C-alpha positions as CSV (number, residue, x, y, z in Angstrom):
1,M,245.0,71.6,-21.8
2,T,245.7,73.9,-24.7
3,E,244.3,77.3,-25.0
4,P,241.9,78.0,-27.9
5,K,243.5,79.8,-30.8
6,T,242.3,83.4,-31.0
7,T,242.1,85.2,-34.3
8,T,241.8,88.8,-35.2
9,P,238.6,90.0,-37.0
10,K,240.7,90.7,-40.1
11,E,242.0,87.1,-40.1
12,A,238.5,85.7,-39.4
13,L,237.1,87.6,-42.4
14,R,239.9,86.2,-44.6
15,L,239.1,82.7,-43.5
16,R,235.4,83.2,-44.1
17,K,236.0,84.5,-47.6
18,R,238.3,81.5,-48.4
19,A,235.7,79.0,-47.1
20,K,232.9,80.7,-49.0
21,A,234.9,80.4,-52.3
22,K,235.0,76.6,-51.9
23,K,231.3,76.3,-51.0
24,P,229.0,75.3,-53.9
25,K,226.0,77.5,-54.7
26,F,223.0,75.5,-53.3
27,V,220.0,75.7,-55.6
28,R,216.7,73.9,-55.2
29,P,216.8,70.5,-56.8
30,E,215.0,70.3,-60.1
31,S,214.7,74.1,-60.3
32,W,216.6,73.9,-63.5
33,R,213.9,71.6,-64.9
34,Y,210.7,73.3,-63.9
35,F,209.9,77.0,-64.4
36,R,207.5,77.0,-61.4
37,L,210.3,76.2,-59.0
38,K,212.5,79.1,-57.8
39,E,216.2,78.6,-57.3
40,N,216.2,79.4,-53.5
41,W,217.2,76.3,-51.5
42,R,214.6,73.9,-50.1
43,N,215.5,70.7,-48.4
44,P,214.4,67.6,-50.3
45,R,212.0,65.4,-48.4
46,G,210.9,62.9,-50.9
47,L,211.2,59.2,-50.2
48,D,213.4,58.4,-53.2
49,H,214.8,61.9,-53.8
50,K,218.3,61.7,-55.3
51,V,219.7,64.8,-53.6
52,R,218.5,63.6,-50.2
53,L,220.0,60.2,-50.8
54,M,223.3,61.8,-52.0
55,Y,223.4,60.0,-55.4
56,K,226.5,60.4,-57.5
57,G,225.9,62.9,-60.3
58,W,223.4,65.0,-58.4
59,P,224.3,68.3,-56.7
60,P,225.2,68.3,-53.0
61,A,222.7,69.2,-50.3
62,A,223.3,72.0,-47.9
63,S,224.5,70.6,-44.5
64,S,226.4,71.7,-41.4
65,G,229.7,70.6,-42.8
66,Y,229.6,73.6,-45.2
67,G,229.4,76.2,-42.3
68,G,232.0,78.9,-42.1
69,P,234.7,79.2,-39.4
70,K,233.5,79.8,-35.8
71,A,235.7,82.9,-35.4
72,S,233.9,84.8,-38.2
73,R,230.3,84.0,-37.2
74,G,228.4,87.1,-36.3
75,L,231.0,89.4,-37.8
76,H,229.9,92.3,-40.0
77,P,232.0,92.6,-43.2
78,S,233.6,95.6,-41.6
79,G,235.1,93.4,-39.0
80,Y,233.0,94.5,-36.0
81,T,230.4,92.5,-34.1
82,E,226.9,94.1,-34.5
83,V,225.0,95.3,-31.4
84,L,221.4,96.4,-31.8
85,V,220.8,99.7,-30.0
86,Y,217.5,101.1,-28.9
87,N,218.6,103.9,-26.5
88,L,221.6,105.8,-25.1
89,E,222.1,103.4,-22.2
90,Q,222.7,100.5,-24.6
91,L,225.1,102.7,-26.6
92,S,227.3,103.3,-23.5
93,K,227.9,99.5,-23.1
94,I,229.5,99.2,-26.5
95,D,233.3,98.7,-26.9
96,P,234.3,100.9,-29.9
97,T,237.3,98.7,-30.7
98,K,235.4,95.4,-31.2
99,Q,231.7,96.4,-31.6
100,A,229.6,98.5,-33.9
101,A,226.1,99.8,-33.3
102,R,223.1,99.2,-35.5
103,I,220.2,101.5,-34.6
104,A,216.9,99.6,-34.3
105,H,214.2,100.2,-36.9
106,R,211.7,101.2,-34.2
107,V,213.7,104.2,-32.9
108,G,212.3,107.6,-33.9
109,K,214.1,110.6,-35.4
110,R,214.6,112.5,-32.2
111,K,216.1,109.6,-30.2
112,K,218.1,108.5,-33.3
113,A,219.7,112.0,-33.5
114,G,220.8,111.7,-29.9
115,I,222.2,108.3,-30.4
116,L,224.2,109.5,-33.5
117,A,225.6,112.5,-31.6
118,E,226.7,110.3,-28.7
119,A,228.2,107.7,-31.1
120,R,230.2,110.4,-32.9
121,R,231.5,111.7,-29.6
122,K,232.6,108.2,-28.4
123,K,233.9,107.3,-31.9
124,I,231.5,104.3,-32.2
125,V,230.8,103.0,-35.7
126,V,227.1,103.1,-36.7
127,L,226.4,100.5,-39.4
128,N,223.0,101.8,-40.7
129,L,223.9,105.5,-40.8
130,R,222.7,107.1,-44.0
131,E,223.6,110.6,-45.2
132,V,220.5,112.5,-46.3
133,K,221.1,114.0,-49.7
134,E,219.3,117.2,-50.5
135,P,217.6,117.5,-53.9
136,S,219.6,119.5,-56.5
137,K,218.2,123.0,-57.1
138,E,219.2,123.0,-60.8
139,K,216.4,123.0,-63.2
140,T,216.3,120.6,-66.1
141,P,215.9,122.2,-69.6
142,E,212.6,120.3,-70.1
143,K,211.0,121.8,-67.0
144,E,212.2,125.3,-67.9
145,E,210.5,125.2,-71.2
146,G,207.2,124.0,-69.7
147,Q,207.3,126.5,-66.9
148,S,208.1,129.6,-69.1
149,G,204.5,129.8,-70.2
150,Q,205.2,129.6,-73.9
151,A,203.0,127.4,-75.9
152,S,204.9,124.5,-77.5
153,E,204.7,124.2,-81.3
154,V,202.1,121.7,-82.5
155,K,203.1,119.9,-85.7
156,P,200.3,119.2,-88.2
157,Q,199.6,115.4,-88.3
158,D,200.4,113.8,-91.7
159,E,199.5,110.3,-92.8
160,T,203.2,109.4,-92.6
161,S,203.4,110.3,-88.9
162,E,200.4,108.0,-88.1
163,T,202.1,105.1,-89.9
164,D,205.4,105.7,-88.1
165,E,203.6,105.5,-84.8
166,A,201.9,102.3,-85.7
167,E,205.2,100.7,-86.7
168,D,206.8,101.8,-83.4
169,K,204.1,100.1,-81.4
170,K,204.4,96.7,-83.1
171,P,207.7,95.6,-81.4
172,E,206.4,96.6,-78.0
173,E,203.3,94.5,-78.4
174,K,205.3,91.3,-79.0
175,A,205.4,89.2,-75.8
176,K,208.3,87.0,-74.8
177,K,207.8,83.3,-75.3
178,R,209.0,80.9,-72.7
179,K,210.4,77.6,-73.6
180,G,207.8,74.8,-73.7
181,R,204.8,77.1,-73.3
182,A,202.0,77.9,-75.8
183,E,201.5,81.5,-76.8
184,R,198.4,83.0,-75.0
185,K,196.3,85.8,-76.4
């Protein structure tokens, strides 16, 4: 009996990328015809549906034959397998060479801080780690003028300024027309 061929994560990701390039984009049948149908895939179930019956000239239906290689299933794009972590005990079971941690959504700030500190110490990759950016302390020129306490200059309204405002509003009021639909008011 022959041994199964093992591939590295890098090779598996390369195979997955190549397989995905050959795969067609599966869109919902007749979504190009009707606006009410979205493009996300739905399996055709009609008795005489052309896609279900695989008629020539109709797009292909999604099936198991289009699946990616087994070696790349469950791999994160970074090449690690994801492990969902809720506490420090689960973090200690992770192999840092093959696996990466994803901290669960339910974990609070205090426990998350402990998990992150332990992950850094053990050199474990955390996939959903976000750096918190502090807001910049620079003031924008608009805010400085408003905060200085000086009254802004008020321009006297002329007849020309009112007509300019009316002309500016006209293009905004126009609604987009969709193909095959009557304009509603």
